[in-house]
C-alpha positions as CSV (number, residue, x, y, z in Angstrom):
1,M,236.9,107.4,152.4
2,P,234.5,109.8,150.6
3,I,234.0,113.4,151.7
4,R,230.9,113.8,153.8
5,I,228.8,116.9,153.5
6,V,225.9,117.8,155.6
7,V,223.3,120.5,154.5
8,A,221.7,122.3,157.4
9,H,218.9,124.6,156.2
10,P,215.6,125.4,157.9
11,E,213.6,125.3,154.7
12,P,213.1,121.7,153.5
13,E,212.7,122.7,149.9
14,S,216.0,124.6,149.9
15,S,217.7,121.9,151.8
16,G,216.6,119.3,149.2
17,H,217.8,121.5,146.4
18,W,221.2,122.0,148.0
19,V,221.6,118.2,148.6
20,A,220.7,117.5,145.0
21,A,223.0,120.2,143.6
22,L,226.0,119.0,145.6
23,R,225.4,115.4,144.8
24,T,225.4,116.2,141.1
25,R,228.7,118.1,141.3
26,L,230.3,115.7,143.8
27,P,229.1,112.2,142.8
28,D,231.8,110.5,144.9
29,A,230.9,112.5,148.1
30,E,228.4,111.5,150.7
31,V,225.9,114.3,150.9
32,F,223.0,114.3,153.3
33,A,220.5,116.7,154.9
34,W,220.7,117.4,158.6
35,R,218.1,115.7,160.7
36,P,217.5,116.3,164.5
37,G,219.2,113.6,166.5
38,A,221.1,112.2,163.5
39,A,224.3,110.4,164.3
40,A,226.1,110.8,161.0
41,V,229.0,113.3,161.2
42,A,230.4,115.2,158.2
43,D,233.6,116.8,157.1
44,Y,232.0,120.0,155.7
45,A,228.7,121.7,156.2
46,V,226.6,124.0,154.0
47,G,223.7,125.9,155.4
48,W,221.8,128.7,156.9
49,Q,220.8,129.2,160.6
50,P,221.9,125.8,161.8
51,P,220.0,124.5,164.9
52,G,221.4,125.1,168.4
53,D,222.9,121.6,168.8
54,F,224.3,121.4,165.3
55,F,228.0,122.1,166.0
56,A,228.0,119.9,169.1
57,R,226.8,117.0,166.9
58,Q,229.3,117.8,164.1
59,P,232.6,118.0,165.9
60,Q,234.7,116.9,162.9
61,L,233.8,119.8,160.6
62,R,236.7,121.3,158.6
63,A,234.7,124.3,157.4
64,F,231.1,125.7,157.3
65,F,229.9,127.2,154.0
66,S,227.2,129.8,154.5
67,A,224.4,129.4,152.0
68,A,224.2,133.2,151.7
69,A,226.5,136.2,151.6
70,G,225.7,137.2,155.2
71,V,227.3,135.4,158.2
72,D,226.0,137.3,161.2
73,H,223.6,134.4,162.0
74,L,226.6,132.1,162.3
75,L,228.7,134.5,164.4
76,R,225.8,134.7,166.9
77,H,225.5,130.9,167.2
78,P,226.3,130.0,170.8
79,G,227.8,126.6,169.8
80,L,230.1,127.9,167.0
81,P,233.6,126.5,167.5
82,A,236.2,129.2,167.9
83,T,238.5,127.9,165.2
84,L,236.1,126.5,162.6
85,P,236.6,128.3,159.3
86,L,233.4,130.1,158.0
87,I,233.2,130.7,154.3
88,R,230.6,133.0,152.8
89,L,229.2,133.1,149.3
90,E,230.8,135.7,147.1
91,D,228.2,137.1,144.7
92,A,226.9,133.9,143.1
93,G,224.4,135.9,141.1
94,M,223.3,138.1,143.9
95,A,225.0,141.4,142.7
96,A,223.0,141.6,139.5
97,Q,219.7,141.0,141.5
98,M,220.7,143.7,144.0
99,A,221.5,146.2,141.2
100,E,218.2,145.5,139.5
101,Y,216.3,146.0,142.8
102,C,218.1,149.2,143.7
103,L,217.9,150.7,140.2
104,N,214.2,150.0,140.1
105,E,213.7,152.0,143.2
106,I,216.0,154.8,142.2
107,V,214.4,155.2,138.7
108,G,211.0,155.2,140.3
109,L,211.9,157.9,142.7
110,H,213.6,160.0,140.0
111,R,210.7,159.7,137.6
112,R,208.2,160.4,140.4
113,R,206.3,157.1,140.0
114,D,204.5,157.3,143.3
115,E,203.2,160.8,142.5
116,Y,201.9,159.7,139.1
117,A,200.2,156.7,140.9
118,A,198.5,159.2,143.2
119,Q,197.4,161.3,140.2
120,Q,195.9,158.2,138.6
121,R,193.8,157.5,141.7
122,A,192.6,161.1,141.6
123,A,192.0,161.0,137.8
124,S,194.4,164.0,137.5
125,W,196.3,164.6,134.2
126,R,199.3,166.7,135.0
127,E,202.9,166.4,133.8
128,L,205.5,166.6,136.5
129,P,209.0,168.0,135.9
130,V,211.9,165.6,136.1
131,E,215.3,166.8,137.3
132,P,218.4,165.7,135.5
133,R,220.1,162.6,136.8
134,E,223.1,164.7,137.9
135,A,220.8,166.2,140.6
136,W,220.3,162.7,142.1
137,P,223.6,161.6,143.8
138,I,223.2,158.0,145.1
139,G,225.2,156.8,148.1
140,V,226.2,153.2,148.6
141,F,227.3,152.4,152.1
142,G,229.4,149.3,151.9
143,L,231.7,148.5,148.9
144,G,232.2,144.8,149.3
145,V,231.6,142.0,146.8
146,L,227.9,143.1,146.4
147,G,228.2,146.8,147.1
148,T,230.9,147.5,144.5
149,P,229.0,146.0,141.5
150,V,225.8,147.7,142.6
151,A,227.6,151.1,142.7
152,Q,229.1,150.4,139.3
153,A,225.7,149.5,137.8
154,I,224.1,152.7,139.1
155,A,227.0,154.8,137.8
156,A,226.7,153.1,134.4
157,Y,223.0,154.2,134.3
158,G,224.1,157.8,134.6
159,F,223.5,158.7,138.2
160,P,226.4,160.3,140.2
161,V,227.5,157.7,142.8
162,R,229.3,158.0,146.1
163,G,230.5,155.0,147.9
164,Y,231.7,154.5,151.5
165,S,233.9,151.8,153.0
166,Q,235.9,151.8,156.2
167,R,239.1,151.4,154.2
168,G,240.0,153.3,151.1
169,R,238.8,152.0,147.7
170,A,239.2,153.2,144.1
171,I,236.3,152.4,141.8
172,D,235.8,153.8,138.3
173,R,233.0,156.4,138.1
174,V,232.4,156.2,141.9
175,A,233.4,158.9,144.3
176,C,234.9,156.8,147.2
177,F,234.9,157.9,150.8
178,D,236.3,156.2,153.8
179,A,237.0,156.8,157.5
180,S,239.6,159.5,156.6
181,H,236.8,161.6,155.1
182,G,234.3,160.8,157.8
183,L,230.8,159.3,157.5
184,R,229.1,162.7,157.8
185,E,230.8,164.1,154.7
186,F,229.7,161.0,152.8
187,L,226.1,161.1,154.0
188,S,225.6,164.8,153.4
189,G,225.8,164.3,149.7
190,C,223.4,161.4,149.3
191,R,219.9,162.0,147.9
192,V,219.3,158.3,148.0
193,L,221.3,156.1,150.5
194,I,221.6,152.4,149.9
195,L,222.8,150.3,152.9
196,M,224.9,147.4,151.6
197,A,227.3,146.7,154.5
198,P,227.3,143.6,156.7
199,L,226.0,143.6,160.2
200,T,228.9,143.8,162.6
201,P,229.6,145.3,166.0
202,A,230.8,148.4,164.1
203,T,227.7,148.8,162.0
204,A,224.9,147.6,164.4
205,D,222.5,150.5,165.1
206,L,224.8,152.8,163.1
207,F,222.0,154.6,161.4
208,D,220.5,156.3,164.5
209,P,218.8,159.7,164.8
210,E,222.2,161.5,164.6
211,R,223.4,159.8,161.5
212,L,220.1,159.9,159.7
213,G,220.1,163.6,160.4
214,W,223.3,163.9,158.4
215,L,221.4,163.0,155.2
216,P,220.1,165.9,153.1
217,A,216.5,166.9,153.8
218,G,214.2,164.9,151.6
219,A,216.6,162.0,151.2
220,W,215.3,158.4,150.6
221,L,216.8,155.3,152.3
222,I,217.1,151.8,150.8
223,N,218.1,149.0,153.1
224,V,219.0,145.7,151.4
225,A,221.7,144.7,153.9
226,R,220.6,143.8,157.4
227,G,217.8,145.3,159.5
228,G,220.2,145.7,162.5
229,L,222.1,148.5,160.8
230,L,219.1,150.8,161.2
231,V,217.3,152.1,164.3
232,E,213.7,151.6,163.3
233,S,212.2,154.2,165.6
234,A,214.7,156.8,164.3
235,L,213.7,156.1,160.7
236,L,210.0,156.4,161.5
237,D,210.6,159.7,163.4
238,A,212.7,161.1,160.5
239,I,210.0,160.3,158.0
240,D,207.1,161.5,160.1
241,R,208.9,164.8,160.8
242,G,209.5,165.3,157.0
243,R,213.2,165.0,157.5
244,L,213.4,162.1,155.1
245,A,211.1,161.5,152.2
246,G,210.7,157.8,152.8
247,A,212.3,154.4,152.7
248,T,212.4,151.1,150.8
249,L,213.1,148.2,153.2
250,D,213.9,144.6,152.2
251,V,215.5,143.5,155.5
252,F,214.3,143.9,159.1
253,R,215.4,143.2,162.7
254,D,212.6,140.6,163.0
255,E,211.8,138.5,160.0
256,P,209.1,137.8,159.0
257,L,208.1,141.4,159.9
258,P,205.5,141.2,162.7
259,P,201.9,141.9,161.6
260,A,201.5,144.8,164.0
261,H,204.8,146.5,163.0
262,P,204.2,150.2,162.0
263,F,206.2,149.7,158.8
264,W,203.4,147.7,157.2
265,H,201.0,150.5,156.8
266,H,203.2,153.5,156.6
267,P,202.4,155.5,153.4
268,K,206.0,156.4,152.9
269,I,207.7,153.1,153.4
270,R,207.9,150.3,150.8
271,I,208.4,146.8,152.0
272,T,209.6,143.6,150.3
273,P,210.2,140.3,152.1
274,H,214.0,139.9,151.9
275,V,214.0,139.3,148.2
276,A,216.4,141.9,146.8
277,A,218.9,139.1,146.2
278,V,217.8,135.5,146.7
279,T,220.3,132.6,146.8
280,R,220.6,130.9,143.4
281,I,221.4,127.4,144.6
282,E,222.9,126.1,141.3
283,E,225.3,129.0,141.0
284,S,226.1,128.9,144.7
285,A,226.7,125.2,144.6
286,D,229.3,125.7,141.8
287,Q,231.1,128.2,144.1
288,V,230.9,126.0,147.2
289,V,232.2,122.9,145.3
290,A,235.1,124.9,143.7
291,K,236.2,126.2,147.1
292,L,235.8,122.8,148.8
293,R,238.0,121.2,146.2
294,A,240.6,123.9,146.6
295,I,240.6,123.3,150.4
296,E,241.1,119.6,149.8
297,R,244.1,120.5,147.6
298,G,245.5,122.7,150.3
299,A,244.9,125.9,148.3
300,T,243.7,129.2,149.7
301,V,240.1,130.2,149.0
302,G,238.2,133.6,149.1
303,G,235.3,134.4,151.3
304,I,236.8,133.2,154.6
305,V,235.3,135.2,157.4
306,D,237.4,137.4,159.5
307,R,235.7,137.1,162.9
308,R,237.3,140.2,164.3
309,R,235.7,142.3,161.5
310,G,232.5,140.3,161.4
311,Y,232.6,139.4,157.7
């Protein structure tokens, strides 16, 4: 009997792309898109934000492959079976995108892009001094499969890089901190802080007034992880008081960001619509298929979610 794979994705275009990519790579498998009320059951599922009755209607699943690196949406699902293996994407082209996004912001800050834009609007011709890169230590909070290559890319560009993970790491050209050093020691040396960690019970609301206050005066925050890591009111207050210089935000607690949200029109906050690293379905399908075949052979695969840790 052929393997049956169901794709559960809220965006019809992405769903269709996933179905086509999986059918191409697994021509002997039965691949179909989830439909409300559908009776067909599957052996494996691939998707993002499955509907509320999804797991009740798919009781035979052997594993669920997240169509993204994050899995917090799955761990919050009320119908998620307690023993169903969850498997996240590991990079699949996302790290390079994240590095480009973050470097673009860092270089713009370092070379005073916004100030030159303001001078252009004022028809002002004035050269601004640029500090050496050594004066711009960059902090990366979260050194996982995405955070580590981002930290390495920034270090290769010549900026001093500090990285933080709960457990100790050793990364070339990155000053690594962990719980033994303390988060405050790490944050105190970050002129730019990049949030790269997953959203878990340990990281939810972690960046509150106290911890944002541990950053140096005039620091800039970049969040490309999850909106839930950051207390939004605390960020606004820190910027409005001049404690922080500003922020670049790609992720938010509520997405799409509500039209009335104060972030939209704040002069010191830059917003993008969760595009720092988009899922490249062809590369991701290669990874999913390789892992699915390994599971079928009885082999161990990477990316299995540890539910106690939340990633």
